[in-house]
C-alpha positions in Angstrom: 49.5 151.5 101.7 52.7 149.8 102.9 55.9 148.9 101.1 55.0 145.2 100.9 51.8 146.1 99.0 53.8 148.3 96.7 56.4 145.6 96.0 53.6 143.2 95.3 51.9 145.6 92.8 55.2 146.2 91.0 55.8 142.5 90.7 52.3 142.0 89.3 52.8 144.8 86.9 56.1 143.4 85.6 54.8 139.8 85.2 51.5 140.7 83.7 53.1 143.0 81.2 55.6 140.3 80.3 52.8 137.8 79.8 50.9 140.3 77.6 53.9 140.9 75.4 54.5 137.2 75.1 51.0 136.5 74.0 51.2 139.4 71.5 54.3 137.9 70.0 53.9 134.1 70.4 50.2 133.4 70.9 48.1 136.0 69.1 45.3 133.4 68.7 44.8 133.5 72.4 44.1 137.3 72.5 40.4 138.3 72.6 39.1 141.8 73.4 36.0 140.6 75.2 37.9 138.2 77.4 40.6 140.6 78.3 38.4 143.5 79.0 37.0 141.9 82.2 39.1 140.7 85.1 36.6 138.0 85.9 36.8 136.6 82.4 40.5 137.1 82.4 40.8 134.8 85.4 39.0 132.1 83.4 41.3 132.8 80.5 44.4 132.4 82.6 43.1 129.1 84.0 42.1 127.8 80.6 45.5 128.5 79.0 47.6 127.9 82.1 49.8 125.2 80.5 50.5 127.3 77.4 52.1 130.1 79.3 55.8 130.1 80.2 56.3 128.9 83.7 58.2 132.1 84.8 55.3 134.3 83.7 52.5 132.4 85.5 51.1 134.1 88.6 50.7 132.2 91.8 47.3 130.7 92.2 46.6 133.0 95.1 47.4 135.9 92.9 45.1 135.1 90.0 42.6 137.9 90.8 45.0 140.8 91.3 47.1 139.5 88.3 44.0 139.5 86.1 43.1 143.0 87.2 46.5 144.3 86.4 46.6 142.5 83.1 43.2 143.8 81.9 44.2 147.3 83.1 46.7 147.6 80.2 43.8 147.7 77.8 42.5 150.8 79.6 45.8 152.5 79.7 48.2 151.8 76.9 47.2 148.9 74.6 44.5 147.8 72.3 43.8 144.9 69.9 43.3 145.1 66.2 41.8 142.1 64.5 43.4 140.5 61.5 41.3 137.7 60.3 40.9 135.2 63.1 43.8 136.6 65.1 44.1 139.8 67.1 47.2 142.0 66.9 48.5 143.6 70.1 49.1 147.3 69.5 50.7 149.9 71.8 48.7 153.0 72.5 45.0 153.8 72.7 42.7 153.6 69.7 41.3 156.9 68.4 39.0 157.7 65.5 41.0 160.7 64.4 43.5 163.3 65.6 40.8 165.6 67.0 39.5 162.8 69.2 43.0 162.0 70.3 43.8 165.6 71.3 40.5 165.8 73.3 41.1 162.5 75.0 44.7 163.4 75.9 43.6 166.7 77.4 41.0 164.9 79.5 43.7 162.4 80.6 46.0 165.2 81.7 43.2 166.8 83.8 42.3 163.4 85.4 46.0 162.8 86.1 46.2 166.1 87.9 43.3 165.1 90.0 44.9 161.7 90.9 48.0 163.6 92.0 45.8 165.8 94.2 44.1 162.8 95.8 47.4 161.1 96.4 48.6 164.2 98.4 45.4 164.4 100.3 45.4 160.7 101.3 49.1 161.0 102.2 48.5 164.0 104.4 45.5 162.4 106.1 47.3 159.1 106.6 50.2 160.9 108.3 47.9 163.0 110.5 49.0 166.2 108.8 46.0 168.5 109.3 45.7 172.3 108.8 42.8 174.7 108.8 42.9 175.1 105.1 43.8 171.7 103.6 43.1 172.7 100.0 45.6 175.6 100.3 48.3 173.2 101.6 47.7 170.7 98.9 47.9 173.4 96.2 51.2 174.6 97.6 52.6 171.1 97.3 51.2 170.6 93.8 52.8 173.8 92.6 56.2 173.1 94.2 58.5 172.3 91.3 61.1 170.9 93.7 58.9 167.9 94.5 57.2 167.5 91.1 59.2 164.3 90.3 58.4 162.8 93.7 54.7 163.6 93.3 54.5 162.0 89.9 56.2 158.9 91.2 54.0 158.6 94.3 50.8 159.3 92.4 51.6 156.7 89.9 52.5 154.2 92.6 49.2 154.8 94.4 47.3 154.1 91.2 49.4 151.0 90.5 48.3 149.5 93.8 44.7 150.4 93.0 45.0 148.6 89.6 45.7 145.4 91.4 42.7 145.8 93.6 40.0 147.7 91.7 39.4 149.1 88.2 42.1 151.2 86.6 41.7 154.9 86.1 42.8 154.2 82.5 44.4 157.0 80.4 45.1 159.2 83.4 47.4 156.5 84.9 49.3 156.3 81.6 49.7 160.0 81.6 51.2 159.8 85.1 53.6 157.1 83.8 54.7 159.3 80.9 55.4 162.1 83.4 58.1 160.0 85.0 61.7 160.3 83.8 62.5 157.5 81.4 65.4 156.3 83.6 63.0 156.1 86.6 60.5 154.1 84.5 63.3 151.6 83.7 64.4 151.1 87.3 61.1 151.5 89.1 61.4 150.0 92.5 59.5 150.1 95.8 62.6 151.7 97.5 62.6 154.6 95.1 58.9 155.2 95.4 59.2 155.0 99.2 61.9 157.7 99.1 59.6 159.9 97.1 56.9 159.3 99.7 59.3 160.5 102.4 60.1 163.6 100.5 56.5 164.5 100.1 55.8 163.9 103.8 58.7 166.2 104.8 57.4 168.9 102.5 53.8 168.5 103.7 54.9 168.8 107.3 57.1 171.8 106.6 54.4 173.7 104.7 51.8 172.7 107.4 53.9 174.4 110.0 54.3 177.5 107.9 50.5 177.7 107.4 49.8 177.2 111.1 52.2 180.1 112.0 50.5 182.6 109.6 
């Protein structure tokens, strides 16, 4: 990943989120679960209703596919539709049958989020050429380091954000990572802040790698 890809993913997230909220408030009749659960069908949906969308919320034509992937990912992470007659109502949060199912699902999301954080650290270490005899031990040391917990949550979320514009979303686990972020960081999320978090993690990885090699 580079910072340009990150900035593009953040822009796609912001605009697709805005379009989703606009449709939920001003064009409920356009919302359809089947259409918005597939990025391919969502592309057709975007083209079909292009002139109905506010100009400032439309993606560039070259960005239709990643925009559609990002838009549909919200239904795997933090939104669902509830039908009221012929219209669908956009509702925040995932849909659960009961409290027991919700508790179980949230527990699984937390475990999956932890695994995403682990993979983010592994990929970062490999990308920077930081290799030690016992990689798993190094990764665990970073994961347990409270001093970099915020940086790790931010970087792991950013990695999945880029993936959401390219592939299928990891769903609830991504939303769990989002909720781990400080509310102020969520409001002012920027590529620069995320890149700073990346630098912090690289420095810690290198420092701990040296320690392990000297043991």
